[in-house]
Chimera marker file (.cmm) of the C-alpha trace (Angstrom):
<marker_set name="trace">
<marker id="1" x="-71.957" y="-129.906" z="-52.833" r="1" g="1" b="0" radius="0.5"/>
<marker id="2" x="-71.158" y="-127.293" z="-49.800" r="1" g="1" b="0" radius="0.5"/>
<marker id="3" x="-69.165" y="-128.965" z="-47.036" r="1" g="1" b="0" radius="0.5"/>
<marker id="4" x="-72.216" y="-127.240" z="-43.950" r="1" g="1" b="0" radius="0.5"/>
<marker id="5" x="-74.660" y="-129.578" z="-45.964" r="1" g="1" b="0" radius="0.5"/>
<marker id="6" x="-72.598" y="-132.610" z="-45.903" r="1" g="1" b="0" radius="0.5"/>
<marker id="7" x="-71.546" y="-132.299" z="-42.604" r="1" g="1" b="0" radius="0.5"/>
<marker id="8" x="-74.922" y="-131.357" z="-41.268" r="1" g="1" b="0" radius="0.5"/>
<marker id="9" x="-77.161" y="-133.035" z="-43.363" r="1" g="1" b="0" radius="0.5"/>
<marker id="10" x="-76.100" y="-136.536" z="-42.391" r="1" g="1" b="0" radius="0.5"/>
<marker id="11" x="-75.005" y="-137.792" z="-45.324" r="1" g="1" b="0" radius="0.5"/>
<marker id="12" x="-72.458" y="-140.817" z="-46.154" r="1" g="1" b="0" radius="0.5"/>
<marker id="13" x="-69.345" y="-138.966" z="-47.326" r="1" g="1" b="0" radius="0.5"/>
<marker id="14" x="-67.816" y="-142.135" z="-49.571" r="1" g="1" b="0" radius="0.5"/>
<marker id="15" x="-63.356" y="-142.890" z="-49.498" r="1" g="1" b="0" radius="0.5"/>
<marker id="16" x="-61.507" y="-144.835" z="-50.630" r="1" g="1" b="0" radius="0.5"/>
<marker id="17" x="-61.980" y="-147.499" z="-47.764" r="1" g="1" b="0" radius="0.5"/>
<marker id="18" x="-65.960" y="-146.738" z="-48.025" r="1" g="1" b="0" radius="0.5"/>
<marker id="19" x="-68.278" y="-144.200" z="-46.266" r="1" g="1" b="0" radius="0.5"/>
<marker id="20" x="-68.316" y="-141.678" z="-43.059" r="1" g="1" b="0" radius="0.5"/>
<marker id="21" x="-71.599" y="-141.231" z="-41.356" r="1" g="1" b="0" radius="0.5"/>
<marker id="22" x="-72.229" y="-137.372" z="-40.643" r="1" g="1" b="0" radius="0.5"/>
<marker id="23" x="-74.577" y="-136.430" z="-37.900" r="1" g="1" b="0" radius="0.5"/>
<marker id="24" x="-78.458" y="-136.184" z="-39.066" r="1" g="1" b="0" radius="0.5"/>
<marker id="25" x="-80.944" y="-134.397" z="-37.777" r="1" g="1" b="0" radius="0.5"/>
<marker id="26" x="-81.661" y="-134.834" z="-34.755" r="1" g="1" b="0" radius="0.5"/>
<marker id="27" x="-84.329" y="-137.515" z="-33.978" r="1" g="1" b="0" radius="0.5"/>
<marker id="28" x="-88.004" y="-136.271" z="-33.233" r="1" g="1" b="0" radius="0.5"/>
<marker id="29" x="-89.629" y="-133.023" z="-32.737" r="1" g="1" b="0" radius="0.5"/>
<marker id="30" x="-88.163" y="-132.053" z="-29.698" r="1" g="1" b="0" radius="0.5"/>
<marker id="31" x="-84.943" y="-133.325" z="-29.520" r="1" g="1" b="0" radius="0.5"/>
<marker id="32" x="-83.174" y="-130.586" z="-29.622" r="1" g="1" b="0" radius="0.5"/>
<marker id="33" x="-85.093" y="-129.941" z="-25.536" r="1" g="1" b="0" radius="0.5"/>
<marker id="34" x="-83.997" y="-129.984" z="-22.341" r="1" g="1" b="0" radius="0.5"/>
<marker id="35" x="-86.701" y="-130.919" z="-19.794" r="1" g="1" b="0" radius="0.5"/>
<marker id="36" x="-85.855" y="-129.094" z="-16.562" r="1" g="1" b="0" radius="0.5"/>
<marker id="37" x="-88.667" y="-130.614" z="-14.767" r="1" g="1" b="0" radius="0.5"/>
<marker id="38" x="-90.697" y="-127.696" z="-15.089" r="1" g="1" b="0" radius="0.5"/>
<marker id="39" x="-90.574" y="-126.329" z="-18.498" r="1" g="1" b="0" radius="0.5"/>
<marker id="40" x="-88.321" y="-127.185" z="-21.547" r="1" g="1" b="0" radius="0.5"/>
<marker id="41" x="-85.593" y="-125.187" z="-22.256" r="1" g="1" b="0" radius="0.5"/>
<marker id="42" x="-84.021" y="-125.214" z="-25.712" r="1" g="1" b="0" radius="0.5"/>
<marker id="43" x="-80.742" y="-125.881" z="-26.189" r="1" g="1" b="0" radius="0.5"/>
<marker id="44" x="-78.153" y="-124.206" z="-28.854" r="1" g="1" b="0" radius="0.5"/>
<marker id="45" x="-77.635" y="-125.558" z="-32.410" r="1" g="1" b="0" radius="0.5"/>
<marker id="46" x="-75.050" y="-127.377" z="-33.234" r="1" g="1" b="0" radius="0.5"/>
<marker id="47" x="-71.981" y="-125.416" z="-33.932" r="1" g="1" b="0" radius="0.5"/>
<marker id="48" x="-71.428" y="-126.834" z="-38.091" r="1" g="1" b="0" radius="0.5"/>
<marker id="49" x="-66.879" y="-126.265" z="-38.374" r="1" g="1" b="0" radius="0.5"/>
<marker id="50" x="-66.513" y="-126.593" z="-42.122" r="1" g="1" b="0" radius="0.5"/>
<marker id="51" x="-63.690" y="-128.123" z="-43.448" r="1" g="1" b="0" radius="0.5"/>
<marker id="52" x="-62.502" y="-126.547" z="-47.686" r="1" g="1" b="0" radius="0.5"/>
<marker id="53" x="-59.123" y="-127.843" z="-49.841" r="1" g="1" b="0" radius="0.5"/>
<marker id="54" x="-57.412" y="-125.992" z="-51.496" r="1" g="1" b="0" radius="0.5"/>
<marker id="55" x="-53.923" y="-126.802" z="-53.191" r="1" g="1" b="0" radius="0.5"/>
<marker id="56" x="-53.780" y="-129.479" z="-50.857" r="1" g="1" b="0" radius="0.5"/>
<marker id="57" x="-54.047" y="-127.984" z="-47.275" r="1" g="1" b="0" radius="0.5"/>
<marker id="58" x="-56.962" y="-128.591" z="-45.556" r="1" g="1" b="0" radius="0.5"/>
<marker id="59" x="-58.083" y="-125.176" z="-44.365" r="1" g="1" b="0" radius="0.5"/>
<marker id="60" x="-60.302" y="-124.456" z="-41.046" r="1" g="1" b="0" radius="0.5"/>
<marker id="61" x="-63.514" y="-122.484" z="-42.202" r="1" g="1" b="0" radius="0.5"/>
<marker id="62" x="-66.403" y="-120.968" z="-40.145" r="1" g="1" b="0" radius="0.5"/>
<marker id="63" x="-70.058" y="-121.395" z="-39.599" r="1" g="1" b="0" radius="0.5"/>
<marker id="64" x="-72.296" y="-119.260" z="-39.893" r="1" g="1" b="0" radius="0.5"/>
<marker id="65" x="-73.065" y="-119.940" z="-36.370" r="1" g="1" b="0" radius="0.5"/>
<marker id="66" x="-69.684" y="-120.533" z="-35.023" r="1" g="1" b="0" radius="0.5"/>
<marker id="67" x="-69.652" y="-116.581" z="-36.295" r="1" g="1" b="0" radius="0.5"/>
<marker id="68" x="-72.944" y="-114.984" z="-34.832" r="1" g="1" b="0" radius="0.5"/>
<marker id="69" x="-71.871" y="-116.166" z="-31.733" r="1" g="1" b="0" radius="0.5"/>
<marker id="70" x="-68.828" y="-115.041" z="-32.039" r="1" g="1" b="0" radius="0.5"/>
<marker id="71" x="-70.805" y="-112.063" z="-32.713" r="1" g="1" b="0" radius="0.5"/>
<marker id="72" x="-72.773" y="-112.065" z="-30.741" r="1" g="1" b="0" radius="0.5"/>
<marker id="73" x="-70.728" y="-112.321" z="-27.367" r="1" g="1" b="0" radius="0.5"/>
<marker id="74" x="-68.599" y="-109.590" z="-28.897" r="1" g="1" b="0" radius="0.5"/>
<marker id="75" x="-72.548" y="-106.642" z="-28.949" r="1" g="1" b="0" radius="0.5"/>
<marker id="76" x="-73.004" y="-108.881" z="-25.273" r="1" g="1" b="0" radius="0.5"/>
<marker id="77" x="-69.424" y="-107.602" z="-24.068" r="1" g="1" b="0" radius="0.5"/>
<marker id="78" x="-70.173" y="-103.758" z="-25.790" r="1" g="1" b="0" radius="0.5"/>
<marker id="79" x="-73.250" y="-104.002" z="-24.194" r="1" g="1" b="0" radius="0.5"/>
<marker id="80" x="-71.851" y="-104.531" z="-20.610" r="1" g="1" b="0" radius="0.5"/>
<marker id="81" x="-69.596" y="-101.856" z="-21.054" r="1" g="1" b="0" radius="0.5"/>
<marker id="82" x="-71.832" y="-99.477" z="-22.125" r="1" g="1" b="0" radius="0.5"/>
<marker id="83" x="-74.135" y="-100.873" z="-19.286" r="1" g="1" b="0" radius="0.5"/>
<marker id="84" x="-71.124" y="-99.818" z="-16.912" r="1" g="1" b="0" radius="0.5"/>
<marker id="85" x="-70.144" y="-96.748" z="-18.071" r="1" g="1" b="0" radius="0.5"/>
<marker id="86" x="-73.082" y="-95.081" z="-17.596" r="1" g="1" b="0" radius="0.5"/>
<marker id="87" x="-73.436" y="-96.980" z="-14.244" r="1" g="1" b="0" radius="0.5"/>
<marker id="88" x="-70.062" y="-94.796" z="-13.420" r="1" g="1" b="0" radius="0.5"/>
<marker id="89" x="-71.592" y="-91.812" z="-14.946" r="1" g="1" b="0" radius="0.5"/>
<marker id="90" x="-74.825" y="-92.368" z="-13.002" r="1" g="1" b="0" radius="0.5"/>
<marker id="91" x="-73.054" y="-92.573" z="-9.465" r="1" g="1" b="0" radius="0.5"/>
<marker id="92" x="-70.383" y="-90.041" z="-10.071" r="1" g="1" b="0" radius="0.5"/>
<marker id="93" x="-73.379" y="-87.904" z="-10.503" r="1" g="1" b="0" radius="0.5"/>
<marker id="94" x="-75.304" y="-88.970" z="-7.323" r="1" g="1" b="0" radius="0.5"/>
<marker id="95" x="-71.527" y="-88.646" z="-5.043" r="1" g="1" b="0" radius="0.5"/>
<marker id="96" x="-71.543" y="-84.700" z="-6.850" r="1" g="1" b="0" radius="0.5"/>
<marker id="97" x="-75.348" y="-84.201" z="-6.151" r="1" g="1" b="0" radius="0.5"/>
<marker id="98" x="-74.938" y="-85.601" z="-2.457" r="1" g="1" b="0" radius="0.5"/>
<marker id="99" x="-71.931" y="-83.400" z="-1.761" r="1" g="1" b="0" radius="0.5"/>
<marker id="100" x="-73.652" y="-80.334" z="-3.121" r="1" g="1" b="0" radius="0.5"/>
<marker id="101" x="-76.565" y="-81.159" z="-1.914" r="1" g="1" b="0" radius="0.5"/>
<marker id="102" x="-74.310" y="-81.842" z="2.286" r="1" g="1" b="0" radius="0.5"/>
<marker id="103" x="-72.899" y="-78.243" z="1.718" r="1" g="1" b="0" radius="0.5"/>
<marker id="104" x="-76.439" y="-76.413" z="0.689" r="1" g="1" b="0" radius="0.5"/>
<marker id="105" x="-76.989" y="-78.199" z="4.043" r="1" g="1" b="0" radius="0.5"/>
<marker id="106" x="-73.911" y="-77.127" z="6.546" r="1" g="1" b="0" radius="0.5"/>
<marker id="107" x="-74.439" y="-73.538" z="4.742" r="1" g="1" b="0" radius="0.5"/>
<marker id="108" x="-78.098" y="-72.916" z="6.171" r="1" g="1" b="0" radius="0.5"/>
<marker id="109" x="-76.839" y="-75.090" z="9.965" r="1" g="1" b="0" radius="0.5"/>
<marker id="110" x="-74.239" y="-71.704" z="9.642" r="1" g="1" b="0" radius="0.5"/>
<marker id="111" x="-76.404" y="-69.402" z="8.380" r="1" g="1" b="0" radius="0.5"/>
<marker id="112" x="-78.899" y="-70.786" z="11.554" r="1" g="1" b="0" radius="0.5"/>
<marker id="113" x="-76.184" y="-71.195" z="14.033" r="1" g="1" b="0" radius="0.5"/>
<marker id="114" x="-74.948" y="-67.710" z="13.524" r="1" g="1" b="0" radius="0.5"/>
<marker id="115" x="-78.837" y="-66.409" z="13.774" r="1" g="1" b="0" radius="0.5"/>
<marker id="116" x="-78.924" y="-67.949" z="17.031" r="1" g="1" b="0" radius="0.5"/>
<marker id="117" x="-75.549" y="-66.480" z="18.204" r="1" g="1" b="0" radius="0.5"/>
<marker id="118" x="-76.645" y="-63.098" z="17.512" r="1" g="1" b="0" radius="0.5"/>
<marker id="119" x="-79.617" y="-63.280" z="19.264" r="1" g="1" b="0" radius="0.5"/>
<marker id="120" x="-78.010" y="-64.639" z="22.617" r="1" g="1" b="0" radius="0.5"/>
<marker id="121" x="-75.317" y="-61.475" z="21.794" r="1" g="1" b="0" radius="0.5"/>
<marker id="122" x="-78.674" y="-59.130" z="22.070" r="1" g="1" b="0" radius="0.5"/>
<marker id="123" x="-80.186" y="-60.613" z="24.968" r="1" g="1" b="0" radius="0.5"/>
<marker id="124" x="-76.584" y="-60.284" z="26.851" r="1" g="1" b="0" radius="0.5"/>
<marker id="125" x="-76.006" y="-56.395" z="25.608" r="1" g="1" b="0" radius="0.5"/>
<marker id="126" x="-79.997" y="-56.172" z="27.281" r="1" g="1" b="0" radius="0.5"/>
<marker id="127" x="-78.874" y="-58.421" z="30.469" r="1" g="1" b="0" radius="0.5"/>
<marker id="128" x="-75.842" y="-55.944" z="30.224" r="1" g="1" b="0" radius="0.5"/>
<marker id="129" x="-77.012" y="-52.667" z="30.061" r="1" g="1" b="0" radius="0.5"/>
<marker id="130" x="-79.714" y="-53.402" z="32.823" r="1" g="1" b="0" radius="0.5"/>
<marker id="131" x="-77.685" y="-54.753" z="35.149" r="1" g="1" b="0" radius="0.5"/>
<marker id="132" x="-75.356" y="-51.892" z="34.534" r="1" g="1" b="0" radius="0.5"/>
<marker id="133" x="-78.253" y="-49.491" z="35.259" r="1" g="1" b="0" radius="0.5"/>
<marker id="134" x="-79.040" y="-50.992" z="37.933" r="1" g="1" b="0" radius="0.5"/>
<marker id="135" x="-75.456" y="-51.207" z="39.764" r="1" g="1" b="0" radius="0.5"/>
<marker id="136" x="-75.342" y="-47.147" z="37.913" r="1" g="1" b="0" radius="0.5"/>
<marker id="137" x="-78.828" y="-46.686" z="40.507" r="1" g="1" b="0" radius="0.5"/>
<marker id="138" x="-77.721" y="-49.386" z="43.119" r="1" g="1" b="0" radius="0.5"/>
<marker id="139" x="-76.048" y="-47.194" z="45.353" r="1" g="1" b="0" radius="0.5"/>
<marker id="140" x="-78.800" y="-44.099" z="44.992" r="1" g="1" b="0" radius="0.5"/>
<marker id="141" x="-81.969" y="-45.728" z="45.459" r="1" g="1" b="0" radius="0.5"/>
<marker id="142" x="-83.630" y="-47.135" z="48.197" r="1" g="1" b="0" radius="0.5"/>
<marker id="143" x="-83.883" y="-50.448" z="49.694" r="1" g="1" b="0" radius="0.5"/>
<marker id="144" x="-87.871" y="-50.573" z="47.790" r="1" g="1" b="0" radius="0.5"/>
<marker id="145" x="-86.945" y="-49.063" z="44.903" r="1" g="1" b="0" radius="0.5"/>
<marker id="146" x="-84.547" y="-52.175" z="44.249" r="1" g="1" b="0" radius="0.5"/>
<marker id="147" x="-86.849" y="-54.684" z="44.718" r="1" g="1" b="0" radius="0.5"/>
<marker id="148" x="-89.224" y="-53.124" z="42.445" r="1" g="1" b="0" radius="0.5"/>
<marker id="149" x="-86.175" y="-52.279" z="39.409" r="1" g="1" b="0" radius="0.5"/>
<marker id="150" x="-85.587" y="-56.330" z="40.510" r="1" g="1" b="0" radius="0.5"/>
<marker id="151" x="-89.298" y="-56.723" z="40.172" r="1" g="1" b="0" radius="0.5"/>
<marker id="152" x="-89.201" y="-55.353" z="36.858" r="1" g="1" b="0" radius="0.5"/>
<marker id="153" x="-86.040" y="-57.346" z="36.122" r="1" g="1" b="0" radius="0.5"/>
<marker id="154" x="-87.842" y="-60.614" z="36.818" r="1" g="1" b="0" radius="0.5"/>
<marker id="155" x="-91.027" y="-59.400" z="34.544" r="1" g="1" b="0" radius="0.5"/>
<marker id="156" x="-89.241" y="-58.664" z="31.087" r="1" g="1" b="0" radius="0.5"/>
<marker id="157" x="-87.161" y="-61.564" z="31.216" r="1" g="1" b="0" radius="0.5"/>
<marker id="158" x="-89.989" y="-63.749" z="32.028" r="1" g="1" b="0" radius="0.5"/>
<marker id="159" x="-91.935" y="-62.433" z="29.192" r="1" g="1" b="0" radius="0.5"/>
<marker id="160" x="-88.150" y="-62.159" z="27.422" r="1" g="1" b="0" radius="0.5"/>
<marker id="161" x="-88.322" y="-66.072" z="27.680" r="1" g="1" b="0" radius="0.5"/>
<marker id="162" x="-92.296" y="-66.887" z="26.551" r="1" g="1" b="0" radius="0.5"/>
<marker id="163" x="-91.839" y="-64.942" z="23.680" r="1" g="1" b="0" radius="0.5"/>
<marker id="164" x="-88.678" y="-66.682" z="22.435" r="1" g="1" b="0" radius="0.5"/>
<marker id="165" x="-90.570" y="-70.233" z="22.673" r="1" g="1" b="0" radius="0.5"/>
<marker id="166" x="-92.842" y="-69.284" z="19.878" r="1" g="1" b="0" radius="0.5"/>
<link id1="1" id2="2" r="1" g="1" b="0" radius="0.2"/>
<link id1="2" id2="3" r="1" g="1" b="0" radius="0.2"/>
<link id1="3" id2="4" r="1" g="1" b="0" radius="0.2"/>
<link id1="4" id2="5" r="1" g="1" b="0" radius="0.2"/>
<link id1="5" id2="6" r="1" g="1" b="0" radius="0.2"/>
<link id1="6" id2="7" r="1" g="1" b="0" radius="0.2"/>
<link id1="7" id2="8" r="1" g="1" b="0" radius="0.2"/>
<link id1="8" id2="9" r="1" g="1" b="0" radius="0.2"/>
<link id1="9" id2="10" r="1" g="1" b="0" radius="0.2"/>
<link id1="10" id2="11" r="1" g="1" b="0" radius="0.2"/>
<link id1="11" id2="12" r="1" g="1" b="0" radius="0.2"/>
<link id1="12" id2="13" r="1" g="1" b="0" radius="0.2"/>
<link id1="13" id2="14" r="1" g="1" b="0" radius="0.2"/>
<link id1="14" id2="15" r="1" g="1" b="0" radius="0.2"/>
<link id1="15" id2="16" r="1" g="1" b="0" radius="0.2"/>
<link id1="16" id2="17" r="1" g="1" b="0" radius="0.2"/>
<link id1="17" id2="18" r="1" g="1" b="0" radius="0.2"/>
<link id1="18" id2="19" r="1" g="1" b="0" radius="0.2"/>
<link id1="19" id2="20" r="1" g="1" b="0" radius="0.2"/>
<link id1="20" id2="21" r="1" g="1" b="0" radius="0.2"/>
<link id1="21" id2="22" r="1" g="1" b="0" radius="0.2"/>
<link id1="22" id2="23" r="1" g="1" b="0" radius="0.2"/>
<link id1="23" id2="24" r="1" g="1" b="0" radius="0.2"/>
<link id1="24" id2="25" r="1" g="1" b="0" radius="0.2"/>
<link id1="25" id2="26" r="1" g="1" b="0" radius="0.2"/>
<link id1="26" id2="27" r="1" g="1" b="0" radius="0.2"/>
<link id1="27" id2="28" r="1" g="1" b="0" radius="0.2"/>
<link id1="28" id2="29" r="1" g="1" b="0" radius="0.2"/>
<link id1="29" id2="30" r="1" g="1" b="0" radius="0.2"/>
<link id1="30" id2="31" r="1" g="1" b="0" radius="0.2"/>
<link id1="31" id2="32" r="1" g="1" b="0" radius="0.2"/>
<link id1="32" id2="33" r="1" g="1" b="0" radius="0.2"/>
<link id1="33" id2="34" r="1" g="1" b="0" radius="0.2"/>
<link id1="34" id2="35" r="1" g="1" b="0" radius="0.2"/>
<link id1="35" id2="36" r="1" g="1" b="0" radius="0.2"/>
<link id1="36" id2="37" r="1" g="1" b="0" radius="0.2"/>
<link id1="37" id2="38" r="1" g="1" b="0" radius="0.2"/>
<link id1="38" id2="39" r="1" g="1" b="0" radius="0.2"/>
<link id1="39" id2="40" r="1" g="1" b="0" radius="0.2"/>
<link id1="40" id2="41" r="1" g="1" b="0" radius="0.2"/>
<link id1="41" id2="42" r="1" g="1" b="0" radius="0.2"/>
<link id1="42" id2="43" r="1" g="1" b="0" radius="0.2"/>
<link id1="43" id2="44" r="1" g="1" b="0" radius="0.2"/>
<link id1="44" id2="45" r="1" g="1" b="0" radius="0.2"/>
<link id1="45" id2="46" r="1" g="1" b="0" radius="0.2"/>
<link id1="46" id2="47" r="1" g="1" b="0" radius="0.2"/>
<link id1="47" id2="48" r="1" g="1" b="0" radius="0.2"/>
<link id1="48" id2="49" r="1" g="1" b="0" radius="0.2"/>
<link id1="49" id2="50" r="1" g="1" b="0" radius="0.2"/>
<link id1="50" id2="51" r="1" g="1" b="0" radius="0.2"/>
<link id1="51" id2="52" r="1" g="1" b="0" radius="0.2"/>
<link id1="52" id2="53" r="1" g="1" b="0" radius="0.2"/>
<link id1="53" id2="54" r="1" g="1" b="0" radius="0.2"/>
<link id1="54" id2="55" r="1" g="1" b="0" radius="0.2"/>
<link id1="55" id2="56" r="1" g="1" b="0" radius="0.2"/>
<link id1="56" id2="57" r="1" g="1" b="0" radius="0.2"/>
<link id1="57" id2="58" r="1" g="1" b="0" radius="0.2"/>
<link id1="58" id2="59" r="1" g="1" b="0" radius="0.2"/>
<link id1="59" id2="60" r="1" g="1" b="0" radius="0.2"/>
<link id1="60" id2="61" r="1" g="1" b="0" radius="0.2"/>
<link id1="61" id2="62" r="1" g="1" b="0" radius="0.2"/>
<link id1="62" id2="63" r="1" g="1" b="0" radius="0.2"/>
<link id1="63" id2="64" r="1" g="1" b="0" radius="0.2"/>
<link id1="64" id2="65" r="1" g="1" b="0" radius="0.2"/>
<link id1="65" id2="66" r="1" g="1" b="0" radius="0.2"/>
<link id1="66" id2="67" r="1" g="1" b="0" radius="0.2"/>
<link id1="67" id2="68" r="1" g="1" b="0" radius="0.2"/>
<link id1="68" id2="69" r="1" g="1" b="0" radius="0.2"/>
<link id1="69" id2="70" r="1" g="1" b="0" radius="0.2"/>
<link id1="70" id2="71" r="1" g="1" b="0" radius="0.2"/>
<link id1="71" id2="72" r="1" g="1" b="0" radius="0.2"/>
<link id1="72" id2="73" r="1" g="1" b="0" radius="0.2"/>
<link id1="73" id2="74" r="1" g="1" b="0" radius="0.2"/>
<link id1="74" id2="75" r="1" g="1" b="0" radius="0.2"/>
<link id1="75" id2="76" r="1" g="1" b="0" radius="0.2"/>
<link id1="76" id2="77" r="1" g="1" b="0" radius="0.2"/>
<link id1="77" id2="78" r="1" g="1" b="0" radius="0.2"/>
<link id1="78" id2="79" r="1" g="1" b="0" radius="0.2"/>
<link id1="79" id2="80" r="1" g="1" b="0" radius="0.2"/>
<link id1="80" id2="81" r="1" g="1" b="0" radius="0.2"/>
<link id1="81" id2="82" r="1" g="1" b="0" radius="0.2"/>
<link id1="82" id2="83" r="1" g="1" b="0" radius="0.2"/>
<link id1="83" id2="84" r="1" g="1" b="0" radius="0.2"/>
<link id1="84" id2="85" r="1" g="1" b="0" radius="0.2"/>
<link id1="85" id2="86" r="1" g="1" b="0" radius="0.2"/>
<link id1="86" id2="87" r="1" g="1" b="0" radius="0.2"/>
<link id1="87" id2="88" r="1" g="1" b="0" radius="0.2"/>
<link id1="88" id2="89" r="1" g="1" b="0" radius="0.2"/>
<link id1="89" id2="90" r="1" g="1" b="0" radius="0.2"/>
<link id1="90" id2="91" r="1" g="1" b="0" radius="0.2"/>
<link id1="91" id2="92" r="1" g="1" b="0" radius="0.2"/>
<link id1="92" id2="93" r="1" g="1" b="0" radius="0.2"/>
<link id1="93" id2="94" r="1" g="1" b="0" radius="0.2"/>
<link id1="94" id2="95" r="1" g="1" b="0" radius="0.2"/>
<link id1="95" id2="96" r="1" g="1" b="0" radius="0.2"/>
<link id1="96" id2="97" r="1" g="1" b="0" radius="0.2"/>
<link id1="97" id2="98" r="1" g="1" b="0" radius="0.2"/>
<link id1="98" id2="99" r="1" g="1" b="0" radius="0.2"/>
<link id1="99" id2="100" r="1" g="1" b="0" radius="0.2"/>
<link id1="100" id2="101" r="1" g="1" b="0" radius="0.2"/>
<link id1="101" id2="102" r="1" g="1" b="0" radius="0.2"/>
<link id1="102" id2="103" r="1" g="1" b="0" radius="0.2"/>
<link id1="103" id2="104" r="1" g="1" b="0" radius="0.2"/>
<link id1="104" id2="105" r="1" g="1" b="0" radius="0.2"/>
<link id1="105" id2="106" r="1" g="1" b="0" radius="0.2"/>
<link id1="106" id2="107" r="1" g="1" b="0" radius="0.2"/>
<link id1="107" id2="108" r="1" g="1" b="0" radius="0.2"/>
<link id1="108" id2="109" r="1" g="1" b="0" radius="0.2"/>
<link id1="109" id2="110" r="1" g="1" b="0" radius="0.2"/>
<link id1="110" id2="111" r="1" g="1" b="0" radius="0.2"/>
<link id1="111" id2="112" r="1" g="1" b="0" radius="0.2"/>
<link id1="112" id2="113" r="1" g="1" b="0" radius="0.2"/>
<link id1="113" id2="114" r="1" g="1" b="0" radius="0.2"/>
<link id1="114" id2="115" r="1" g="1" b="0" radius="0.2"/>
<link id1="115" id2="116" r="1" g="1" b="0" radius="0.2"/>
<link id1="116" id2="117" r="1" g="1" b="0" radius="0.2"/>
<link id1="117" id2="118" r="1" g="1" b="0" radius="0.2"/>
<link id1="118" id2="119" r="1" g="1" b="0" radius="0.2"/>
<link id1="119" id2="120" r="1" g="1" b="0" radius="0.2"/>
<link id1="120" id2="121" r="1" g="1" b="0" radius="0.2"/>
<link id1="121" id2="122" r="1" g="1" b="0" radius="0.2"/>
<link id1="122" id2="123" r="1" g="1" b="0" radius="0.2"/>
<link id1="123" id2="124" r="1" g="1" b="0" radius="0.2"/>
<link id1="124" id2="125" r="1" g="1" b="0" radius="0.2"/>
<link id1="125" id2="126" r="1" g="1" b="0" radius="0.2"/>
<link id1="126" id2="127" r="1" g="1" b="0" radius="0.2"/>
<link id1="127" id2="128" r="1" g="1" b="0" radius="0.2"/>
<link id1="128" id2="129" r="1" g="1" b="0" radius="0.2"/>
<link id1="129" id2="130" r="1" g="1" b="0" radius="0.2"/>
<link id1="130" id2="131" r="1" g="1" b="0" radius="0.2"/>
<link id1="131" id2="132" r="1" g="1" b="0" radius="0.2"/>
<link id1="132" id2="133" r="1" g="1" b="0" radius="0.2"/>
<link id1="133" id2="134" r="1" g="1" b="0" radius="0.2"/>
<link id1="134" id2="135" r="1" g="1" b="0" radius="0.2"/>
<link id1="135" id2="136" r="1" g="1" b="0" radius="0.2"/>
<link id1="136" id2="137" r="1" g="1" b="0" radius="0.2"/>
<link id1="137" id2="138" r="1" g="1" b="0" radius="0.2"/>
<link id1="138" id2="139" r="1" g="1" b="0" radius="0.2"/>
<link id1="139" id2="140" r="1" g="1" b="0" radius="0.2"/>
<link id1="140" id2="141" r="1" g="1" b="0" radius="0.2"/>
<link id1="141" id2="142" r="1" g="1" b="0" radius="0.2"/>
<link id1="142" id2="143" r="1" g="1" b="0" radius="0.2"/>
<link id1="143" id2="144" r="1" g="1" b="0" radius="0.2"/>
<link id1="144" id2="145" r="1" g="1" b="0" radius="0.2"/>
<link id1="145" id2="146" r="1" g="1" b="0" radius="0.2"/>
<link id1="146" id2="147" r="1" g="1" b="0" radius="0.2"/>
<link id1="147" id2="148" r="1" g="1" b="0" radius="0.2"/>
<link id1="148" id2="149" r="1" g="1" b="0" radius="0.2"/>
<link id1="149" id2="150" r="1" g="1" b="0" radius="0.2"/>
<link id1="150" id2="151" r="1" g="1" b="0" radius="0.2"/>
<link id1="151" id2="152" r="1" g="1" b="0" radius="0.2"/>
<link id1="152" id2="153" r="1" g="1" b="0" radius="0.2"/>
<link id1="153" id2="154" r="1" g="1" b="0" radius="0.2"/>
<link id1="154" id2="155" r="1" g="1" b="0" radius="0.2"/>
<link id1="155" id2="156" r="1" g="1" b="0" radius="0.2"/>
<link id1="156" id2="157" r="1" g="1" b="0" radius="0.2"/>
<link id1="157" id2="158" r="1" g="1" b="0" radius="0.2"/>
<link id1="158" id2="159" r="1" g="1" b="0" radius="0.2"/>
<link id1="159" id2="160" r="1" g="1" b="0" radius="0.2"/>
<link id1="160" id2="161" r="1" g="1" b="0" radius="0.2"/>
<link id1="161" id2="162" r="1" g="1" b="0" radius="0.2"/>
<link id1="162" id2="163" r="1" g="1" b="0" radius="0.2"/>
<link id1="163" id2="164" r="1" g="1" b="0" radius="0.2"/>
<link id1="164" id2="165" r="1" g="1" b="0" radius="0.2"/>
<link id1="165" id2="166" r="1" g="1" b="0" radius="0.2"/>
</marker_set>
């Protein structure tokens, strides 16, 4: 007779001083369930440790339930490690993508700023050109001609401003 069956089966084991009762089957059809108020949560099956005698010495032999539990714990730990590694890889990938996106945004901003600077430089060159022409002709022109040129310059600047708004 197997020791695990003896211990789990509710059998009396005879000894020299009498018999030792072993654990019997659970009382009732749902004796291994614990009521939690709204649901019934099944309990873990009992862990049975069997003993065998080998040349007068007791040797502890793990039951299948304990082995399965340890195996399940190892599997759970491995799955947890793998999930953690996957999460770390995903975090690293996302951080790299964020860094690439930030670099692209920085490059675009630099190009846009450079285009604005170039546009302002052209505007300044145009204004400087007209100012130089004004100063050159200012000494030779009559007052009426000076007023006309200033009016043209103001009109140019007004139209230039309207074009840049669009």
